[in-house]
C-alpha positions, 0 to 999 in steps of 0.5 A: 541519494542516487536516483533509481533506474529500473530495467525496461518492463513489458507494456501493459498489454503484456501484463495480466489484469487483476482477477475480477471474479471471486476465485473460491467462495468462502463456504467452499474452504475446508478449513480456516487459515491459521495466520500468524503476525510477527511484530504484532505490537506495532501499528501495522501489526495491530491493524492487521490483527484488528481486521483479521479478528473479524475475517470469516476465513482466518483465525489467529495462530499466534502473535509475536513481540519482543516483550511478550506482552498482553495484546491490550497493553499495546492495543487498548482497542483490543481490551478484553479479548485475552490475547497474548503475544509470544516471543518470535522464537516460539512461533510454530508453523502456520498457513499465512504469516504477516511480517511487520518487522524491521527490514533485516529481521523480515528477511530472516523470518521470511526464509524460515517461514517459507521453509516451513511451508507458510505463505508470507506477506511482508508489510515492510520493504525487504522485497519491494524492489527488483534491482539489487544495486538500487535496493542495497543503495537505498536501504544501505545494507546487503541483501542476504536472500536476493533470490527471494526478492526476485521471487516476491510479487509486488502487492498492488492487486490492481496491477498484479492480481493473477501473480499474487494469487499464485505467489508464496511471497508478496512484498506489500507496497509502501503507503505513499507508493500505493497512493501515487501508483494508483493515482498515476497508473492510467495516465502513464499507461496511456502515455498522456503525461511526460514520463520524465517529470512526474511530481508527487507531493505526499501528505501523511498522518503520523501513523506512518512514523510508527509506534515508537516515540519520535519528536516530529510525531510528538503532539506538541510538535506536530499538532500545529505544524507541517514537517517535511522530511526526506524531501529528496530520495525518499525510499518510496520514490523507487517503488513508484518508478519501478511500477510505473516504469513497468506500465510505461515499458520504459524509464519513468522519473518521479519527483517525490517529497513527503510531509507529515501533517497533524492527522493520525491516519491517512495519505494524500498523494497530490500527483502532477503530470504535464500533458502531451496533448490537450485533455479534459477532466471528463475524458480522464474520468472515463479513462480512470473508470475503464482502467479500474473497472471491476476493481472493488477497492479503487473508487474514482471520485467523479463528483462534479464541481460546484457550479458558481462556487468560488471555493471548489472542493467537492470534486476531490477525495478526502482522507477522512473518508477512507480512514480505517478501510481498504479503499483508495479514492482517486480524484482528478482535475486538469489545468488545460491552460497550462497543460497539467493534470492533477491526480489525487490518491487518498488512502489509509496509510495502514489500510489500503496502504498497509495491513488491509492491502496485505489481507486482500493479498492473503485472500488472493493467495489463499483462494478466498473471496478477494473482499473477505473481511475488508468491505467496511467503509470509512467514518463520517464525520 
């Protein structure tokens, strides 16, 4: 697969910072948002539904699936609620629609729903890239509604919050892309690493495979195994290069390889950058804290190393800590002898890497409190 060559972007100084204050308090909203989910039978749609059921400013207008099943037939965690899914053609106008669909179906649905006046959040890949030739090469199909891709705002709120707040169409990022972009953004903005040789190793739980059965995610196959896949040219590579290139104001090259690991939820992006000058961990932690100041869902994991221990793990984030949440934990270390920075991004693949981030974007688009319905923390153990 060919590499991506994103067009030159503005420097960070030209990019607005994400909103740091509550736009409109929930108690000032005149009516609940009526929210629909197209593709509610999959893991991503089901997770959006689970969170929205507890959202103080939203109510479910409809849920769709091709089969029209009862919700608890596919999501047993929602047993007893009496919810049913309808067929996509039965969906009526609503305020906000989430798309958890295959790419071509998302494009058709977005055109229809936007025409009805809904705001649309695509949880898939239909609108993520801004270069048409790259998108069509990567996704191996023609894009029939490219003006919508040009209009869509890439849905990392920490980078594009003000634009998301004004948008009617948001392209939710890929899960690996979210973790890697958040982990590398401060280094790239400051020009501290070689922008032609960023290396990302992505470890993913099997939720990322989706709800349909695949051999690589079948428990007897993955339970005692690690499964590398799409080891070069993975689709999320091009999102990383696009967004980091915007921060850098120049072309960025990301060398990305993903591996499925025997957990259910979660992404750990292990990002390697080669430094242009000598830096220390303390300096970088301060840089990251400044960069993400006021961002409620990105936490810099700055625990000190264990003094005198030969097995050091406490300074680095764990995936289990963010499972089921909209939080991303970022960790750092520096190999000063070899001039290498290691930055970790840990998040839930269908949380901050998917449905939860989509709901955060819905809040921004609708003038709700950014954190509404999303402040739950992870479980331990």
